[in-house]
VOPAGU-2260 file (C-alpha; in pm, 1 decimal, decimal comma):
REM VOPAGU-2260
SITE   aa  ch    i         X         Y         Z
SITE  MET   A    0       7,1      -4,2       0,6
SITE  PRO   A    1     147,8     349,1     -90,2
SITE  ARG   A    2     259,8     552,8     209,7
SITE  LEU   A    3       8,9     836,7     143,7
SITE  ARG   A    4    -275,9     591,4     135,9
SITE  ARG   A    5    -159,5     418,4     464,0
SITE  THR   A    6    -127,3     775,7     631,3
SITE  ARG   A    7    -478,8     878,7     522,2
SITE  LEU   A    8    -634,0     560,0     646,8
SITE  ALA   A    9    -443,9     568,5     963,8
SITE  LEU   A   10    -598,8     907,5    1043,4
SITE  LEU   A   11    -944,7     755,3    1074,0
SITE  PRO   A   12   -1055,1     667,2    1429,7
SITE  SER   A   13   -1113,6     310,2    1522,8
SITE  ALA   A   14   -1457,1     156,1    1487,8
SITE  SER   A   15   -1495,4     136,9    1855,1
SITE  GLY   A   16   -1379,8     501,9    1888,1
SITE  LEU   A   17   -1632,2     610,6    1635,5
SITE  TRP   A   18   -1907,6     425,3    1827,4
SITE  TYR   A   19   -1827,2     610,9    2156,9
SITE  MET   A   20   -1804,4     937,0    1975,9
SITE  SER   A   21   -2149,6     873,8    1829,8
SITE  GLN   A   22   -2288,5     871,7    2183,6
SITE  SER   A   23   -2195,0    1229,8    2253,1
SITE  LYS   A   24   -2175,7    1389,9    1906,5
SITE  PRO   A   25   -2392,1    1157,5    1687,8
SITE  ALA   A   26   -2422,2    1384,8    1378,6
SITE  GLU   A   27   -2048,9    1462,7    1364,4
SITE  ALA   A   28   -1967,8    1104,5    1414,8
SITE  ARG   A   29   -2205,4     989,2    1148,6
SITE  GLU   A   30   -2058,4    1229,8     897,2
SITE  LEU   A   31   -1711,1    1111,5     993,0
SITE  MET   A   32   -1805,5     741,6     956,0
SITE  CYS   A   33   -1972,4     811,1     623,7
SITE  SER   A   34   -1667,7     999,1     491,0
SITE  GLY   A   35   -1441,6     718,6     614,6
SITE  ALA   A   36   -1650,9     443,5     449,0
SITE  LEU   A   37   -1630,7     638,1     113,3
SITE  LEU   A   38   -1259,4     667,6     163,2
SITE  PHE   A   39   -1220,7     293,5     218,6
SITE  PHE   A   40   -1450,5     221,4     -76,0
SITE  SER   A   41   -1231,0     437,9    -297,9
SITE  HIS   A   42    -919,2     231,2    -195,0
SITE  GLY   A   43   -1097,7    -103,8    -254,9
SITE  GLN   A   44   -1122,7    -179,0     117,0
SITE  GLN   A   45   -1469,3    -338,1     109,2
SITE  ASN   A   46   -1470,1    -503,4     449,0
SITE  SER   A   47   -1370,4    -198,5     634,6
SITE  ALA   A   48   -1609,5      31,8     434,1
SITE  SER   A   49   -1897,9    -207,3     492,8
SITE  ASP   A   50   -1828,1    -210,8     873,5
SITE  LEU   A   51   -1838,0     177,3     883,4
SITE  SER   A   52   -2152,0     175,4     668,5
SITE  MET   A   53   -2322,8     -43,5     919,1
SITE  LEU   A   54   -2202,3     191,6    1200,4
SITE  VAL   A   55   -2371,1     472,8    1006,8
SITE  LEU   A   56   -2692,7     282,2    1016,0
SITE  GLU   A   57   -2655,3     193,6    1383,8
SITE  SER   A   58   -2612,4     561,7    1463,9
SITE  LEU   A   59   -2924,1     657,9    1284,3
SITE  GLU   A   60   -3122,9     379,2    1457,6
SITE  LYS   A   61   -3004,7     453,3    1806,4
SITE  ALA   A   62   -3031,0     830,9    1773,4
SITE  GLU   A   63   -3393,2     786,3    1634,7
SITE  VAL   A   64   -3293,9    1032,2    1355,1
SITE  GLU   A   65   -3588,1    1150,2    1138,6
SITE  VAL   A   66   -3585,8    1030,3     785,3
SITE  ALA   A   67   -3456,7    1307,5     537,2
SITE  ASP   A   68   -3367,8    1292,5     171,1
SITE  GLU   A   69   -3003,6    1381,3     238,0
SITE  LEU   A   70   -2968,1    1079,1     463,3
SITE  LEU   A   71   -3146,0     852,6     217,9
SITE  GLU   A   72   -2915,0     959,6     -57,6
SITE  SER   A   73   -2602,9     894,8     152,5
SITE  LEU   A   74   -2731,8     547,6     234,3
SITE  ALA   A   75   -2800,4     488,9    -136,7
SITE  LYS   A   76   -2443,1     596,7    -218,1
SITE  LEU   A   77   -2287,4     362,4      23,8
SITE  PHE   A   78   -2510,7      90,1    -110,5
SITE  SER   A   79   -2397,1     164,5    -465,2
SITE  LEU   A   80   -2032,6     115,6    -371,1
SITE  MET   A   81   -2073,7    -224,4    -201,6
SITE  ASP   A   82   -1977,3    -538,0    -371,5
SITE  PRO   A   83   -2302,7    -658,0    -536,2
SITE  ASN   A   84   -2235,9   -1008,5    -426,3
SITE  SER   A   85   -2143,7    -955,5     -71,8
SITE  PRO   A   86   -2367,5   -1067,3     226,7
SITE  GLU   A   87   -2291,9    -731,3     394,7
SITE  ARG   A   88   -2475,4    -554,7     111,3
SITE  VAL   A   89   -2796,7    -766,2     176,7
SITE  ALA   A   90   -2770,2    -700,6     544,1
SITE  PHE   A   91   -2721,8    -326,7     483,6
SITE  VAL   A   92   -3006,4    -265,3     250,9
SITE  SER   A   93   -3244,3    -469,1     485,1
SITE  ARG   A   94   -3155,9    -254,2     785,4
SITE  ALA   A   95   -3157,3      67,6     586,4
SITE  LEU   A   96   -3515,6      -3,1     451,2
SITE  LYS   A   97   -3635,5     -82,6     807,4
SITE  TRP   A   98   -3489,1     232,8     935,0
SITE  SER   A   99   -3642,0     445,4     650,6
SITE  SER   A  100   -3977,8     307,0     726,4
SITE  GLY   A  101   -3981,8     499,7    1051,7
SITE  GLY   A  102   -4136,9     216,3    1258,5
SITE  SER   A  103   -4455,3     220,7    1041,4
SITE  GLY   A  104   -4414,7    -141,8     951,4
SITE  LYS   A  105   -4398,2     -56,8     572,8
SITE  LEU   A  106   -4141,0    -193,0     348,9
SITE  GLY   A  107   -3919,6     119,4     336,0
SITE  HIS   A  108   -3925,3     471,3     226,4
SITE  PRO   A  109   -4036,5     523,0    -147,3
SITE  ARG   A  110   -3741,3     755,6    -206,6
SITE  LEU   A  111   -3484,0     510,6     -84,4
SITE  HIS   A  112   -3650,4     236,1    -290,8
SITE  GLN   A  113   -3615,5     457,7    -597,4
SITE  LEU   A  114   -3250,2     523,9    -539,8
SITE  LEU   A  115   -3181,5     153,0    -491,2
SITE  ALA   A  116   -3377,3      71,0    -800,9
SITE  LEU   A  117   -3174,7     307,3   -1007,5
SITE  THR   A  118   -2840,8     156,3    -878,5
SITE  LEU   A  119   -2948,4    -200,9    -950,4
SITE  TRP   A  120   -3070,1     -92,5   -1296,6
SITE  LYS   A  121   -2723,5      35,5   -1368,9
SITE  GLU   A  122   -2576,4    -290,3   -1254,5
SITE  GLN   A  123   -2829,9    -468,1   -1495,3
SITE  ASN   A  124   -2977,6    -646,0   -1199,2
SITE  TYR   A  125   -3322,6    -598,3   -1344,6
SITE  CYS   A  126   -3521,4    -834,8   -1110,8
SITE  GLU   A  127   -3406,4    -657,7    -795,9
SITE  SER   A  128   -3446,1    -322,9    -960,4
SITE  ARG   A  129   -3798,4    -399,5   -1050,1
SITE  TYR   A  130   -3887,4    -501,5    -689,3
SITE  HIS   A  131   -3758,4    -161,5    -556,6
SITE  PHE   A  132   -3927,1      31,7    -837,6
SITE  LEU   A  133   -4264,9    -118,4    -745,6
SITE  HIS   A  134   -4219,5      32,4    -393,0
SITE  SER   A  135   -4100,0     364,8    -511,5
SITE  SER   A  136   -4402,9     517,6    -687,5
SITE  ASP   A  137   -4168,5     595,7    -984,2
SITE  GLY   A  138   -4384,3     443,8   -1251,3
SITE  GLU   A  139   -4202,4     604,0   -1535,4
SITE  GLY   A  140   -3853,4     490,1   -1419,0
SITE  CYS   A  141   -3997,3     136,0   -1380,2
SITE  ALA   A  142   -4139,0     128,5   -1721,1
SITE  ASN   A  143   -3807,1     253,0   -1875,9
SITE  MET   A  144   -3624,6     -14,4   -1687,4
SITE  LEU   A  145   -3865,7    -281,2   -1802,5
SITE  VAL   A  146   -3822,5    -186,7   -2167,6
SITE  GLU   A  147   -3448,0    -242,2   -2140,1
SITE  TYR   A  148   -3506,0    -565,1   -1930,4
SITE  ALA   A  149   -3746,1    -705,8   -2192,3
SITE  THR   A  150   -3532,6    -616,7   -2492,2
SITE  SER   A  151   -3211,8    -754,4   -2347,3
SITE  ARG   A  152   -3323,4   -1058,7   -2167,0
SITE  GLY   A  153   -3653,4   -1171,6   -2284,1
SITE  PHE   A  154   -3795,0   -1326,6   -2597,6
SITE  ARG   A  155   -4011,8   -1124,7   -2833,7
SITE  SER   A  156   -4311,5   -1328,0   -2748,4
SITE  GLU   A  157   -4283,6   -1220,8   -2379,6
SITE  VAL   A  158   -4302,5    -835,5   -2440,4
SITE  ASP   A  159   -4654,8    -824,4   -2297,4
SITE  MET   A  160   -4569,2   -1037,2   -2003,0
SITE  PHE   A  161   -4293,5    -808,5   -1870,2
SITE  VAL   A  162   -4546,4    -516,9   -1826,8
SITE  ALA   A  163   -4825,7    -746,7   -1709,4
SITE  GLN   A  164   -4603,3    -878,2   -1427,4
SITE  ALA   A  165   -4521,5    -521,2   -1334,2
SITE  VAL   A  166   -4882,9    -412,2   -1317,9
SITE  LEU   A  167   -5005,6    -735,6   -1144,3
SITE  GLN   A  168   -4717,6    -846,1    -950,3
SITE  TYR   A  169   -4584,3    -721,7    -605,5
SITE  VAL   A  170   -4322,5    -893,8    -399,2
SITE  PRO   A  171   -4417,1    -897,8     -18,5
SITE  PHE   A  172   -4074,8   -1003,3     111,3
SITE  ALA   A  173   -3751,9    -844,9      44,6
SITE  VAL   A  174   -3556,7   -1176,4      20,8
SITE  LEU   A  175   -3761,9   -1304,7    -269,2
SITE  PRO   A  176   -3600,3   -1097,4    -558,4
SITE  TRP   A  177   -3267,2   -1269,3    -505,0
SITE  LEU   A  178   -3440,9   -1609,2    -571,3
SITE  ALA   A  179   -3585,4   -1499,9    -900,7
SITE  TRP   A  180   -3459,4   -1456,7   -1260,3
SITE  PRO   A  181   -3064,0   -1483,0   -1247,5
SITE  PRO   A  182   -2902,5   -1176,3   -1415,2
SITE  GLY   A  183   -2764,6   -1282,6   -1760,5
SITE  ALA   A  184   -3001,7   -1575,7   -1802,2
SITE  ARG   A  185   -3155,5   -1455,2   -2137,7
SITE  GLY   A  186   -3484,0   -1616,3   -2210,6
SITE  TRP   A  187   -3541,4   -1762,3   -1872,4
SITE  PRO   A  188   -3914,9   -1840,1   -1878,5
SITE  LEU   A  189   -4109,3   -1573,4   -1698,3
SITE  SER   A  190   -4363,6   -1813,6   -1542,6
SITE  ARG   A  191   -4072,2   -1999,9   -1382,2
SITE  ALA   A  192   -3872,4   -1702,3   -1277,6
SITE  LEU   A  193   -4162,9   -1537,4   -1109,9
SITE  SER   A  194   -4371,0   -1835,3    -980,6
SITE  GLY   A  195   -4259,5   -1776,6    -631,3
SITE  LEU   A  196   -4394,8   -1418,2    -609,6
SITE  SER   A  197   -4744,0   -1382,4    -473,6
SITE  ARG   A  198   -4895,5   -1031,2    -479,2
SITE  THR   A  199   -4956,7    -757,0    -726,6
SITE  PHE   A  200   -4887,9    -391,9    -801,4
SITE  LEU   A  201   -5271,0    -324,9    -794,4
SITE  CYS   A  202   -5266,6    -509,5    -450,2
SITE  LEU   A  203   -5084,7    -218,6    -318,6
SITE  LYS   A  204   -5399,2      -9,5    -433,1
SITE  ASN   A  205   -5133,8     190,5    -630,2
SITE  LYS   A  206   -5342,5     220,0    -941,0
SITE  SER   A  207   -5191,4     551,8   -1056,9
SITE  SER   A  208   -4835,2     414,7   -1069,5
SITE  ALA   A  209   -4972,8      93,6   -1238,9
SITE  SER   A  210   -5122,4     304,8   -1509,1
SITE  VAL   A  211   -4807,2     513,1   -1563,5
SITE  VAL   A  212   -4596,2     196,4   -1602,7
SITE  PHE   A  213   -4843,2      46,9   -1850,2
SITE  THR   A  214   -4876,2     359,4   -2059,5
SITE  THR   A  215   -4498,2     437,9   -2059,8
SITE  TYR   A  216   -4399,4      87,2   -2141,4
SITE  THR   A  217   -4639,2      30,9   -2426,7
SITE  GLN   A  218   -4537,3     367,3   -2574,8
SITE  LYS   A  219   -4167,1     302,6   -2553,5
SITE  HIS   A  220   -4115,8     -64,3   -2632,3
SITE  PRO   A  221   -4004,6    -102,6   -2990,2
SITE  SER   A  222   -4206,0    -413,1   -3056,0
SITE  ILE   A  223   -4540,1    -290,0   -2929,0
SITE  GLU   A  224   -4750,8    -104,9   -3200,8
SITE  ASN   A  225   -4937,9     195,0   -3100,1
SITE  GLY   A  226   -5251,6     116,9   -2903,3
SITE  PRO   A  227   -5501,4      67,6   -2760,0
SITE  PRO   A  228   -5607,3    -165,0   -2882,2
SITE  PHE   A  229   -5311,5    -372,8   -2911,7
SITE  VAL   A  230   -5210,4    -670,0   -3113,5
SITE  GLN   A  231   -5139,7    -865,1   -2791,3
SITE  PRO   A  232   -5452,9    -973,9   -2612,8
SITE  LEU   A  233   -5284,2    -965,3   -2271,1
SITE  LEU   A  234   -5211,6    -595,6   -2320,5
SITE  ASN   A  235   -5574,4    -532,4   -2398,5
SITE  PHE   A  236   -5671,8    -714,9   -2087,6
SITE  ILE   A  237   -5443,6    -506,2   -1869,3
SITE  TRP   A  238   -5578,8    -195,0   -2032,6
SITE  PHE   A  239   -5944,1    -297,4   -1969,0
SITE  LEU   A  240   -5859,0    -408,8   -1614,5
SITE  LEU   A  241   -5717,3     -62,0   -1523,2
SITE  LEU   A  242   -6037,7     101,8   -1661,5
SITE  ALA   A  243   -6254,4    -151,0   -1474,6
SITE  VAL   A  244   -6078,9     -78,8   -1144,2
SITE  ASP   A  245   -6205,6     285,9   -1176,8
SITE  GLY   A  246   -6566,4     164,9   -1225,2
SITE  GLY   A  247   -6564,0    -106,4    -957,3
SITE  LYS   A  248   -6830,4    -319,2   -1129,4
SITE  LEU   A  249   -6799,0    -692,0   -1049,8
SITE  THR   A  250   -6973,5    -791,2   -1369,7
SITE  VAL   A  251   -6710,6    -609,3   -1574,0
SITE  PHE   A  252   -6429,0    -771,0   -1386,5
SITE  THR   A  253   -6597,2   -1111,1   -1425,0
SITE  VAL   A  254   -6647,9   -1077,2   -1800,0
SITE  LEU   A  255   -6290,8    -964,3   -1852,4
SITE  CYS   A  256   -6150,0   -1269,6   -1675,2
SITE  GLU   A  257   -6381,7   -1495,9   -1865,1
SITE  GLN   A  258   -6302,1   -1347,8   -2206,3
SITE  TYR   A  259   -5928,6   -1337,8   -2157,0
SITE  GLN   A  260   -5871,4   -1679,8   -2007,7
SITE  PRO   A  261   -5654,7   -1798,5   -2305,4
SITE  SER   A  262   -5406,5   -1516,3   -2226,8
SITE  LEU   A  263   -5430,5   -1558,5   -1857,9
SITE  ARG   A  264   -5342,7   -1924,7   -1886,7
SITE  ARG   A  265   -4995,5   -1835,8   -2001,0
SITE  ASP   A  266   -4895,4   -1791,8   -1643,0
SITE  PRO   A  267   -5068,3   -1999,6   -1380,6
SITE  MET   A  268   -5009,0   -1729,6   -1121,2
SITE  TYR   A  269   -5230,3   -1474,6   -1296,6
SITE  ASN   A  270   -5556,8   -1607,1   -1156,3
SITE  GLU   A  271   -5420,4   -1586,7    -801,5
SITE  TYR   A  272   -5329,6   -1223,7    -861,4
SITE  LEU   A  273   -5658,9   -1152,5    -994,1
SITE  ASP   A  274   -5824,1   -1315,9    -688,9
SITE  ARG   A  275   -5664,4   -1055,0    -476,8
SITE  ILE   A  276   -5740,7    -766,4    -706,7
SITE  GLY   A  277   -6111,0    -885,1    -698,4
SITE  GLN   A  278   -6113,2    -871,1    -324,4
SITE  LEU   A  279   -5956,7    -523,1    -308,5
SITE  PHE   A  280   -6146,4    -345,9    -587,1
SITE  PHE   A  281   -6460,0    -543,1    -667,7
SITE  GLY   A  282   -6580,2    -687,0    -324,4
SITE  VAL   A  283   -6509,3   -1046,9    -410,1
SITE  PRO   A  284   -6494,0   -1246,8     -88,5
SITE  PRO   A  285   -6183,4   -1450,3       6,0
SITE  LYS   A  286   -6109,8   -1744,0    -208,9
SITE  GLN   A  287   -6322,2   -2047,1    -103,7
SITE  THR   A  288   -6372,6   -2401,0    -233,9
SITE  SER   A  289   -6639,8   -2371,8    -498,0
SITE  SER   A  290   -6817,4   -2640,2    -695,2
SITE  TYR   A  291   -6720,3   -2430,6   -1001,1
SITE  GLY   A  292   -6352,8   -2421,2    -904,3
SITE  GLY   A  293   -6080,4   -2163,8    -951,2
SITE  LEU   A  294   -6114,8   -1782,6   -1003,3
SITE  LEU   A  295   -6423,8   -1803,0   -1230,3
SITE  GLY   A  296   -6601,9   -2032,1    -979,3
SITE  ASN   A  297   -6523,1   -1773,4    -696,3
SITE  LEU   A  298   -6651,8   -1476,5    -914,0
SITE  LEU   A  299   -6964,7   -1668,3   -1017,2
SITE  SER   A  300   -7044,8   -1763,0    -677,5
SITE  SER   A  301   -6997,1   -1391,8    -559,9
SITE  LEU   A  302   -7219,6   -1274,3    -831,3
SITE  MET   A  303   -7495,2   -1520,5    -739,4
SITE  GLY   A  304   -7464,2   -1433,2    -373,5
SITE  SER   A  305   -7478,2   -1062,4    -430,5
SITE  SER   A  306   -7763,8   -1056,8    -679,9
SITE  GLU   A  307   -8028,4    -957,9    -430,0
SITE  GLN   A  308   -7816,8    -679,0    -298,7
SITE  GLU   A  309   -7751,8    -533,4    -639,7
SITE  GLY   A  310   -8125,5    -488,8    -703,5
SITE  GLU   A  311   -8186,3    -200,5    -949,7
SITE  ASP   A  312   -7813,8    -185,6   -1030,2
SITE  SER   A  313   -7824,8    -518,4   -1203,7
SITE  GLN   A  314   -7987,4    -352,9   -1504,1
SITE  ASP   A  315   -7708,9    -104,1   -1534,0
SITE  ASP   A  316   -7463,7    -382,4   -1533,7
SITE  SER   A  317   -7634,3    -594,9   -1787,7
SITE  SER   A  318   -7397,1    -466,0   -2054,4
SITE  PRO   A  319   -7084,4    -677,0   -1980,2
SITE  ILE   A  320   -6816,1    -406,5   -2038,4
SITE  GLU   A  321   -6926,9     -57,9   -1964,9
SITE  LEU   A  322   -6588,0     116,7   -1928,3
SITE  ASP   A  323   -6688,0     477,5   -1972,9
């Protein structure tokens, strides 16, 4: 190690010294720890830099510091410099997201999710990037990333499935993205790569971001012709579904699911996502064993059970798809 580098690193307090300093002057100690971590990263000292990065987080946790954009950007910067394959990075992002939630029990601050998503996108780690975009409210950024993801890693026949997953799919546990599509595995079947993920973007009741993702993706993907309507039936289904969510009519939702079953059968998870959407937006009761079986049976049972309550409204719903 060059003499100048050794001298500069030796000027940093020990980790224990920084910890004790953080008890009396937490802000100053945190700034020093962050600067020290950046210095270690610049010299390729990953272990020392990661240790200091964790101390930065510990300082934020113990001092109960309020979440601020400046702090989120500092944490995202430290994350971006960590070795993508290191276990320390996984531990760091987990704790950072927990702190950024402010004890609300949510999955992290949207701004931090956005910054993490951008870093992972630059690393071409599209699956993890998508997870964080879905929690960031940055629908346009998510769509642009998905266009790159689809064109570089997917088959032409899957262009509609990428955006359908983004609109319908939501990952409930932060560990799951690491189990999904391996970066560099071009053409890995979507149904296989995403079969372990169990909720939807619409299940977050984030309809506005879902609409932005869909509109931006379909406008910018080079293989999708101008629409709606679209050549791909699955894209037409998503378009109609977003319109139906605004109306909240169960009959419209039911007919859509019936008419587009050939497209929905491309991924066995779609009907499970739609079960949840039906519960949140259309008053469908939780899934039960039905003589009809599956999603359609659940919807038909719900329709028959609610026919008396609909009363006069049943005439208004007689036209299967009133999306105005």
